[in-house]
N, C-alpha and C positions, 0 to 999 in steps of 0.2 A: 782254291789258290792255283793259279797256272804254274806249270813247270817252267823253270828258267834254265837256259842253256849255260854251259861253262863259259862261253864267250860273253853272254850277258852278265854273268856274275863278275867276270874280270872287269868289264867296263863299268859296272855299278860300283865295284870296290875302288876303281881308279878315281872316279868322279867324287866319291865320298871321301876318300883319304886325301885327295888333293885339296878339297875344301878344308878338311881338318888341319892339315899342315899349315894352311894360310890363316885359319880363323879359330883354331882350337883355343880353349881357355888356358891361361898360364896359372897353374895351381901348385902349391908347395909339395903335395904328395906326388905330383908328376915329375918332380926333380930327383926322384929316387926309385930304385927297384927293390928297396928293403921291404920284404913281405910284411914285417910287423908294422911298419909305418903305413903301408897301403891298407892293411887290415884295420888299423885304427881309423883311417880316413873313411873307409867304406862303412864302418859301423856308425860313425858320426853322421854320415850323409843319409842314413836311413831316415826318411820323413823330416829332413832338415835341409834348408836352403844352403847352397855353397857359401854365400857371403857370410852367413852366420857361423858356419863351421870353421872357416879359416883361422880366426884368432883362437878358438878353442883347440883346434888341432895343434897349432904352434905351441900353445901353453902346455898341452898334455904331453907332447913329445919332449918338451924341455924338462918337465917334471919326471917323466918316465921314459927315458931314452932307449931302454932295452926291454925285452920281454922279462928279463930277470928283475928289473927295477919295478915293473908293474906287479909282477908275481909276489914280490916281497912286501909291497906296500899294504897298508891297512885299507879296508874297504872305505872307511871314512875319508881318507886322503884322496882316494880315487874319486869318490863322490864329490869332494870339494873341487877337484879340477874339472869335473863335469857340471858343476853347479850352474844352473840357468839354461843348460842345453836341452833339458827335457828328456822324456822317454828313458828314465834312469835304469831300467832293466838292461839297457844296452851295455852300460859300463860294467854292471855286475857280471853279465854274461861274458863280456870281453875279458875281465880279470880272471874269471873262472877258466875260460878257454886258454888264456896265457899260462895259467898255472899248470894246465894239462900239457901244454907244449913243453914247459920246463921239466915236468916230471916224466913225461913219456918220450919226448923227442930231443932231449938234451938242449932245449932252448932254441932249436931250429924249427921254423914253421915248415910243415910238410909240403912237399911239392907234388903230391898226388891227390886226386879227388876223394878217394876212399878215406884216407886218413884225415883230410881236411873236414869232411862231413861228419866225422866222429867227434869233432871238437865242439864243445858247448858254444852256442852263439853263431856258428858258421853254417849257413844254409846254402842251397844251390847257387843263389846269386853271389854271395860273398866268396864262395869257393871258386866260381867262374871268374870273378874279378881278380882274385889272387893268382890263379893259374895263368890267366892271360896276361895280366899287367906285370906281375912280379917274375913269372917263370916263362913267359912267351909261349904258353900252350894254347892251341886253337880251341878254347873252351868258351861257350856262350856265357855272358853275364847279363841276364834278362831282368830288368827292373821296369817300373812303370813307364819311364821315358822310352825305353826300347820297345815295349809292347805297343805304345801309342804310335811310334814311327812305323813299326812293322805292320801293324793292323791297317794303317792308311796306305802304305805302299802296296801291300798284297791283298787289300780288301778282305781282311779276316774278320768274320762276324762273331766268332766265339766269345763267350763271356769271360773277361779277363779276371773276374773274381774267383774263377774255378782253377784248381790245381792242374787239371789236365790241359787247360788252355796255355798255361805257362810252359808246359812241356812241349806243346805244339810250337810256340815261339822259339824255344830253345832249339828245336829241330830246324826251323827256318834259318836261324842265325848260324847254327853249326854248318849248314850247307854253304853259307856265304863266307864264313870266316876262314875256311881252309885255303882260300886263295888270297889271303891278306896277312898283314902284320897283325897278330891277334891283339896285342896291347893297344895299338892305335885304332884298330877297328872297333873294339868295344867302347873305348873312350870317345870315339867319334860319334857313335850312335847316342851315347849319353849327352854329348854336347849338342847334337842336332835336335834332340828332344827338348833340351833345356833352352836353347838359343833361337831355334827356328820353328820347330814343329810343336808349337805351344798347344795346350789343351783346348783353349777356347778360340783363340785368334791366331792360327798358324800363319807364319809369314812365308807363304808359298812362293812369292816372287824371289826370295833369297835362298830357296832350297836347292842344294846342289844335285839332288836326285829327283827333282820335280817330274822329269820326263818319264820316270819309272813308276810314278805314284798313281795307282788306279783310283784311289779316292779322289784325288785332284781331277783326274780325267772326268769323273762322274759328278764332280761338284759336291761331294758329301764328306769333306774332310772333318768337319766339326761333329759329325755323327759317329766318328770312330775315336777310340775303341768303345766297344759295348761293355758296360759293367752293370750288374744287377744292383738293386737298391741297397743302401747302406743301413746299418743298424741304427735305430732311433737313439738320439742323444738324450741322456737324462740330465735333470737339473737338481742341484742341492743347494740349500741356503744355510749358511753357517755364521754364527757369531764367533769372532776371533777375540780371545780374552788377553788383554794387555795388562797383566797383573804385576804390580811393583811392590817390593818389600821395603822395610824400614831403611835398608842400605842403598836404595835406589836401583836394585837389581831387578831384572825382569824374568818371569818364569817361562822356560821353554821345555818342551818334551820331545823325546825321540819317538818317531813312528815305529810301528812294528817291523820286524825283520822280513816280512813278506807282504805282498799286496801293493797297492798304489803308493808311490813315493817311499818305499820301504827304506828304513835306515836313516832318513833325513830328519832334521830337527824342525820344529814349528812352535808357534804359540798355541796354547790349548784352544780347541774348537768345540763349539756346542751347536747342536742342531737348532736352527732358528725357525723351523716350520711349526713349532708348537704354538698353540693359541693362548694368549693371555700372559701378562707380566708374571703372575704367580707361577705358572707352569714353566716359564723361561728361567726364573730364579731357581726353581727346583732342579732343573737340568744343570745349571751352573754349580749349585751346591753338590750335586751328585758327582760332577766332574772334578771339582777341586777340594771337596771335603769340608767346605764352610760357606756360609752366606757372605756375599760381598756386595757392597753398594757399587753399582756400575754406572758409568757415564758413557753414553753413545757418542763416539767421535764422528767427525765429518768424513772420515776415510771410508770408501767402499771400493771394492775391486771385483771384477768378473774375470775368472780364469777358465779358459777352454782347453780341456783335454780332448783326445780323439773321440771319446765315448761319453764324456761327462762335462757338465758346466758347473763350476763353483761360483756362487754369489756370496761374497764375503763382506761382512760389516764389522767394524772394529769397536770394541768396548773396553774401557780402561777402569781400573779399580785398585784399591789398596788391599794387599793380602795381610791378614793378621795371623800371628803365630810364628812358630819356629821354622826358619827357612835355611838353617845351617845343616839340617839333616833331612834333605829332600826325599820325597817318595822315589821309588825305583823308576828310572826313565825320565826323571825331572832334573833340571839344573836351573840355578839362579845365576844369571850373568848380567853384567853391565853391557850396554850397547857396544861399548868399545871392544868387547871381547867376542862379539858375534862372528867375527871373521874366522875364529877358530873352528867353527862348526859349519857343516854343509846345510844350506837351506834351499828348498825348492823355490821356483820363481814367485808364487803368490806371496810368500813370506819375505822374500827379498824386497818386493814392492813395499811391504809394510815397514821393513827396516829402513828403506829409503825415506818413507814418510816420517818415521821416528827421528831420523837424523836431521830432517828439515824442521820438524815441529817440536821436538823435545830436546833442545840444545843443552838444557841443564842436567839431563840424565847423565850418569857416569858411564 
């Protein structure tokens, strides 16, 4: 990477920020310098598109307007407000972090990097975003968008999957940000990456810093940034059991307190990869403690996690026996009361199907 002069830095920043002030996105978390609100938005924006986040952010802040409100809330109520947004470890870490802020910092989000990084769920990027946006400190906030922009402008070949590469980008941004408004500068880089410097089809004609971009000069924009191969995605096939008791209630179970979708509720699931009807029925019996005559429904759904694909098929049946004293982790509820429990997206899809196709269920 070529060394840039202070004069070049100032001109680069001028062109970048001029574009931002004319074209930057109007977002609800940009209307405040409340560090808690900015913290919530940054956690939600991890691996999630802005348009998806906006209604969740507004709802979450309405339900938990202060760090104390979120700290005092049950995990289930926090999960319910996050329901459908995905990557649920984010809200658990956020709530844990907020409780640390209440316990150790009197409810005030720290304004220094050391203390911020000691809080659960706050890494270098979130700390940088909080320090620059909420507190006006010249601290880099380097995410995927920023690395893409910087790798193209400065023709940086390093593998962005490696930790040391992120530190290199932080060093580059730190050199640039000292001559700018830190809040606007970091948000500008985010917007430039999201609105112009796209991963596959960058809109170079609209780029305010095209004249500085070495990748553009050499016609290799789409070859940057470099990232080593991703982990192979696994596939799992499950039968989802829609079991109804004599009162018309359906069986749901709470997932474990750790691991994938921890703490959420779901319909019972059985591995569908076993061969033969008898083997499948045995799996069902092991799962629910009795043999049930099952009907395969028309509903199927494929859900993609970052590292896993679920292929789900729905089976319905009548549960025989006592349902007023359910097993630990089980509940029998009518569809009308499902709103009281947090469900992850795959099961929200099933509930939608239920409401459309099982109108007589209570």
